C-alpha positions as CSV (number, residue, x, y, z in Angstrom):
1,M,-18.0,-14.5,-5.7
2,T,-19.4,-18.0,-4.9
3,S,-18.4,-19.9,-1.8
4,D,-16.7,-22.6,-3.9
5,R,-14.3,-20.1,-5.4
6,K,-11.2,-19.4,-3.3
7,L,-10.2,-15.7,-2.9
8,V,-6.4,-15.2,-3.1
9,G,-4.3,-12.2,-2.5
10,A,-1.7,-10.3,-4.6
11,I,0.7,-7.5,-3.6
12,L,2.8,-5.5,-6.1
13,A,6.0,-4.5,-4.3
14,A,8.5,-4.1,-7.1
15,G,8.7,-0.3,-7.3
16,K,12.0,1.5,-6.8
17,G,10.7,4.5,-4.8
18,S,13.2,6.9,-6.4
19,R,11.8,10.0,-4.8
20,L,12.3,8.4,-1.3
21,Q,16.1,8.6,-1.6
22,P,18.2,8.0,0.4
23,L,15.8,5.7,2.3
24,S,15.0,3.7,-0.8
25,E,18.7,2.8,-1.2
26,A,18.4,0.6,1.9
27,Y,14.7,0.0,2.3
28,P,12.1,-1.0,-0.4
29,K,9.1,1.3,0.1
30,P,6.7,-1.5,1.0
31,L,9.0,-2.5,3.9
32,L,9.2,0.9,5.4
33,P,7.9,0.7,9.0
34,I,4.8,2.6,9.9
35,C,4.4,2.5,13.7
36,N,6.9,-0.4,13.7
37,K,5.2,-2.6,11.2
38,P,6.1,-2.6,7.4
39,I,3.4,-1.3,5.0
40,V,3.0,-4.7,3.5
41,G,2.5,-6.2,7.0
42,Y,-0.7,-4.2,7.4
43,Q,-1.8,-5.4,4.0
44,L,-1.1,-9.0,4.9
45,D,-3.1,-8.5,8.1
46,F,-6.1,-7.2,6.1
47,M,-5.9,-10.2,3.8
48,R,-5.8,-12.7,6.6
49,E,-8.8,-11.0,8.3
50,L,-10.7,-11.4,5.0
51,G,-10.0,-15.2,5.0
52,I,-7.2,-15.0,2.4
53,T,-4.4,-17.5,3.1
54,E,-2.5,-17.5,-0.2
55,V,-0.7,-14.3,-1.3
56,H,1.5,-13.8,-4.4
57,M,4.0,-10.9,-4.0
58,V,5.7,-9.4,-6.9
59,V,9.1,-8.0,-5.9
60,G,12.0,-6.3,-7.7
61,T,14.7,-4.0,-6.3
62,L,16.1,-5.4,-3.0
63,G,13.6,-8.2,-3.4
64,E,15.6,-10.5,-1.1
65,M,14.8,-8.2,1.8
66,F,11.1,-9.2,1.6
67,E,11.9,-12.9,2.0
68,R,14.3,-12.1,4.8
69,Q,11.8,-9.9,6.7
70,L,8.5,-11.6,5.9
71,G,9.7,-15.2,5.5
72,D,7.0,-17.6,4.2
73,G,4.3,-15.4,5.7
74,S,3.4,-17.8,8.5
75,S,3.9,-15.0,11.1
76,Y,1.1,-13.2,9.4
77,G,-1.1,-16.3,9.0
78,V,-0.7,-16.6,5.2
79,K,1.5,-18.3,2.7
80,I,3.6,-16.0,0.5
81,N,4.7,-16.9,-3.0
82,Y,7.4,-14.5,-4.2
83,L,7.7,-13.5,-7.9
84,K,10.6,-11.5,-9.3
85,Q,9.9,-8.6,-11.8
86,E,13.1,-7.7,-13.6
87,S,11.8,-4.6,-15.3
88,Q,9.1,-2.2,-14.1
89,L,6.8,-1.2,-17.0
90,G,3.6,-0.3,-15.1
91,I,1.1,-1.9,-12.9
92,A,-0.6,-3.9,-15.6
93,H,2.7,-5.3,-16.6
94,A,3.3,-6.4,-13.0
95,V,-0.1,-8.0,-12.7
96,M,0.6,-10.2,-15.8
97,K,3.4,-11.8,-13.7
98,L,0.5,-13.3,-11.6
99,E,-1.5,-15.0,-14.4
100,Q,0.1,-18.4,-14.3
101,Y,-0.3,-18.6,-10.5
102,I,-3.9,-17.4,-10.1
103,S,-7.0,-19.3,-11.2
104,S,-9.6,-17.7,-8.9
105,P,-10.8,-14.1,-8.0
106,F,-8.0,-12.1,-6.3
107,M,-7.6,-9.0,-4.2
108,L,-4.8,-6.8,-5.4
109,F,-2.9,-4.3,-3.3
110,L,-0.3,-1.8,-4.4
111,G,2.4,-2.5,-1.9
112,D,3.5,1.1,-1.4
113,I,0.1,2.5,-0.3
114,F,-0.7,2.6,3.4
115,I,-4.4,2.2,4.1
116,I,-6.6,2.8,7.2
117,S,-9.9,0.8,7.0
118,N,-12.3,-0.9,9.4
119,T,-14.6,-2.0,6.5
120,L,-12.5,-3.6,3.9
121,D,-14.8,-6.6,3.7
122,D,-17.3,-4.2,2.0
123,M,-15.4,-4.9,-1.2
124,I,-16.4,-8.5,-1.0
125,A,-20.0,-7.5,0.0
126,K,-20.2,-5.3,-3.1
127,W,-18.9,-8.2,-5.3
128,N,-21.6,-10.5,-3.9
129,D,-24.4,-7.9,-4.1
130,N,-23.8,-6.9,-7.7
131,S,-22.5,-10.1,-9.2
132,C,-19.7,-8.1,-10.7
133,D,-16.3,-8.9,-12.2
134,A,-14.3,-6.2,-10.4
135,V,-14.6,-3.9,-7.4
136,L,-12.4,-0.8,-7.1
137,A,-11.7,0.8,-3.7
138,V,-12.5,4.5,-3.9
139,K,-12.8,7.5,-1.6
140,K,-13.9,11.1,-2.0
141,D,-10.9,13.3,-2.3
142,T,-9.5,16.7,-3.4
143,P,-8.9,17.4,-7.1
144,D,-5.1,17.6,-6.5
145,N,-5.1,14.1,-5.0
146,I,-7.3,12.7,-7.8
147,K,-4.9,14.2,-10.4
148,R,-2.1,12.1,-8.8
149,N,-4.1,8.9,-8.9
150,F,-7.1,8.1,-11.1
151,S,-10.7,9.3,-11.3
152,V,-13.8,7.0,-11.4
153,D,-17.0,7.9,-13.2
154,L,-20.2,6.1,-12.4
155,E,-23.6,5.7,-14.0
156,N,-26.8,6.1,-11.9
157,S,-26.8,2.5,-11.0
158,G,-23.4,2.8,-9.4
159,R,-21.7,0.8,-12.2
160,V,-18.3,2.2,-13.3
161,V,-18.3,3.6,-16.8
162,R,-14.9,5.2,-17.0
163,V,-11.6,5.4,-15.2
164,I,-8.9,8.0,-16.1
165,E,-5.3,7.8,-15.1
166,K,-4.0,11.1,-13.6
167,P,-6.8,13.3,-15.1
168,R,-5.9,16.9,-15.7
169,Y,-9.5,17.9,-15.1
170,P,-11.3,15.5,-12.7
171,G,-15.0,15.4,-13.4
172,N,-16.0,14.5,-9.9
173,D,-14.6,13.9,-6.4
174,L,-14.1,10.1,-6.6
175,K,-10.5,8.8,-6.5
176,G,-9.3,5.3,-7.1
177,C,-7.1,4.1,-4.2
178,G,-5.0,1.2,-5.4
179,I,-6.9,-1.8,-4.0
180,Y,-8.8,-4.0,-6.4
181,L,-10.9,-7.1,-6.4
182,F,-10.7,-8.9,-9.8
183,D,-12.1,-11.9,-11.5
184,V,-9.4,-13.8,-13.5
185,S,-11.0,-12.6,-16.7
186,I,-9.1,-9.3,-16.1
187,F,-6.0,-11.0,-17.5
188,D,-7.6,-11.0,-21.0
189,A,-8.0,-7.2,-20.8
190,I,-4.5,-6.8,-19.5
191,R,-3.1,-8.8,-22.4
192,R,-4.7,-6.3,-24.8
193,T,-3.5,-3.2,-22.9
194,P,-1.1,-1.0,-25.0
195,R,1.6,1.2,-23.5
196,T,0.3,4.7,-22.8
197,A,1.7,7.9,-24.2
198,M,1.8,9.5,-20.8
199,R,4.4,7.3,-19.2
200,D,5.1,4.7,-21.8
201,E,3.9,2.0,-19.3
202,Y,1.1,-0.6,-19.2
203,E,-1.4,1.1,-16.9
204,I,-3.9,-0.9,-15.0
205,T,-6.5,1.8,-15.5
206,E,-6.2,1.2,-19.3
207,S,-6.9,-2.5,-18.6
208,I,-9.9,-1.7,-16.5
209,Q,-11.3,0.6,-19.2
210,I,-10.9,-2.2,-21.8
211,Y,-12.6,-4.6,-19.3
212,I,-15.5,-2.2,-18.9
213,E,-15.9,-1.7,-22.6
214,D,-15.9,-5.5,-23.0
215,G,-19.1,-5.5,-20.9
216,H,-17.8,-6.7,-17.6
217,P,-19.7,-5.1,-14.7
218,V,-17.3,-3.1,-12.4
219,Y,-18.4,-1.4,-9.2
220,V,-16.9,0.6,-6.4
221,S,-16.5,0.3,-2.6
222,H,-16.0,3.2,-0.2
223,A,-14.1,0.9,2.1
224,L,-11.2,3.1,3.1
225,E,-11.0,5.7,5.8
226,D,-7.6,6.9,4.5
227,D,-5.0,6.0,2.0
228,I,-1.5,7.4,2.1
229,N,1.2,7.1,-0.6
230,I,4.7,7.4,0.9
231,T,6.3,9.4,-1.9
232,F,8.9,11.4,0.0
233,P,10.7,10.6,3.2
234,E,8.8,13.1,5.3
235,D,5.6,11.4,4.3
236,M,6.6,8.6,6.7
237,I,6.3,10.9,9.6
238,D,2.9,12.2,8.6
239,C,1.7,8.6,7.9
240,C,2.9,7.4,11.4
241,I,1.1,10.3,13.0
242,R,-2.2,9.5,11.2
243,E,-1.9,5.9,12.2
244,M,-1.3,6.9,15.8
245,K,-4.4,9.1,15.8
246,H,-6.3,6.2,14.4
247,R,-5.2,4.1,17.3
248,G,-5.8,6.9,19.8
249,V,-2.2,7.1,21.0
250,D,0.5,9.8,20.7
251,K,3.5,7.6,20.6
252,V,4.6,4.0,19.8
253,V,7.6,2.5,21.6
254,G,8.9,-0.8,20.2
255,E,9.9,-4.0,22.1
256,D,13.2,-3.8,24.0
257,A,13.7,-0.1,23.2
258,F,16.0,1.3,25.9
259,F,16.1,4.8,27.3
260,R,19.2,6.1,29.1
261,G,17.3,9.3,30.1
262,N,13.7,10.4,30.5
263,P,12.8,12.3,27.3
264,E,9.3,13.4,26.5
265,V,8.1,11.4,23.5
266,K,5.2,12.8,21.5
267,W,3.8,11.9,18.1
268,S,6.9,9.7,17.5
269,V,7.8,6.1,16.8
270,I,10.7,4.4,18.6
271,G,11.7,1.2,16.9
272,D,12.4,-2.2,18.4
273,N,15.8,-2.5,20.1
274,A,16.5,1.3,19.7
275,I,18.7,3.0,22.2
276,I,17.8,6.5,23.2
277,D,20.6,8.3,25.0
278,G,19.4,11.8,26.1
279,D,16.8,13.7,27.9
280,G,15.7,16.2,25.2
281,P,12.1,16.0,23.9
282,I,11.4,13.8,20.9
283,E,8.6,15.1,18.7
284,E,7.3,14.0,15.3
285,C,10.1,11.6,14.8
286,V,10.5,8.1,13.4
287,I,13.4,6.2,14.8
288,F,14.0,2.9,13.1
289,P,14.7,-0.4,14.9
290,N,18.2,-1.1,16.0
291,T,19.1,2.5,15.9
292,R,21.1,4.4,18.6
293,V,20.2,8.1,19.1
294,K,22.5,10.3,21.3
295,H,21.1,13.8,21.8
296,K,21.2,16.6,24.2
297,G,18.5,19.0,23.0
298,Q,15.1,18.6,21.3
299,I,14.9,16.5,18.1
300,K,11.9,17.2,15.9
301,R,10.6,16.1,12.5
302,M,13.5,13.7,12.0
303,I,13.8,10.2,10.5
304,I,16.7,8.3,12.0
305,T,17.9,5.0,10.7
306,P,21.1,3.0,11.4
307,E,22.3,4.4,8.0
308,Y,20.9,8.0,7.8
309,E,19.6,10.9,9.8
310,L,17.1,13.0,7.8
311,E,15.8,16.3,9.2
312,F,12.7,18.2,7.8
C-alpha cells in the first residue's frame, strides 16, 4: 500500500442473528454492548487507530438503529456512510454493495465478530512487506472452531494457496477470522463468484480463492489475540468476561449507574443509567443500559435488558 493511496474502512452489519433470539428482535448483533460499548464501536476504534477516517457500513434489519446510535461516526473520529442491503445472500454479496463507493484499498470487518488485538497494524505491515493484494487475519485454533469458520493453507513462502469455507476436515490449525485487507481488484473476483452448494450464498472465501487462482498475492497476519462470534445470547456473557480479563478488571460499571444497596458485583457489566435495587451478589451478568433490576437474592449468569430477562 503506497502512501498516496488512502485506506478506507468497511463493516458488514446486515446479518439478522436469528440464533440470538430474543435479543436479535430488539438489537442488531453488531450493536450488542460488550462492556458497555457496541461490537462495531470497538471496530471503529480500531480503524481510527489505523488512520482510517472513512467507513462504509452495510446495514439491513433494524438498520435505522445504527444511525441512531452511531450517528455520523464523529464520536468515534470517523465518517460513516450507511448502505442498505435488502436481502442477505452471503458476505461476497454484501461486499459488492461497496464497489461504487470504494476506489482504494480497504479494511473489511464482519460486524458481528468481537476481536481483541494489540497489533492490528500488523496487517498493514504485512501488506507493505509483501507487496500483496490481500491480507487475511488468522489465528491458530481448534479443529471445531475452524470447521465453523474457514481454513487457510499456505505455501512455504507464507503466501496463501487455498481457503476452504467450513471445512469438514481441516488440514492445519490456521483459522480465518473475518478481518480482511483488500485491494479494489477483489471486486473483479467477487463479480465472478457463483453461489455455493453448501448454503446457496455468495461466499467471500470463494471470491478469495478465485483471486488467488488469478495470480493475486494473498498473505496472512497473526494480528488477533482473540476473536469471538456472538452466536447465542449466553456468548455475550463469556465475551464480556474475556474483555474484562483483557482489561485486568472483574467488573464494568457504566456512567450514572445507581445502586440502592451494596451488592457484590463480580465478572459482570452494569450498563449506563441502570438502577440496581437489591443487596444480593451479581455474578457473570450483563445488565443493559437503562435497565432496572430489583432483586433480593443472588443473580448469576443472566442477561437483563429493558425488554427481556434471560437466565442461563
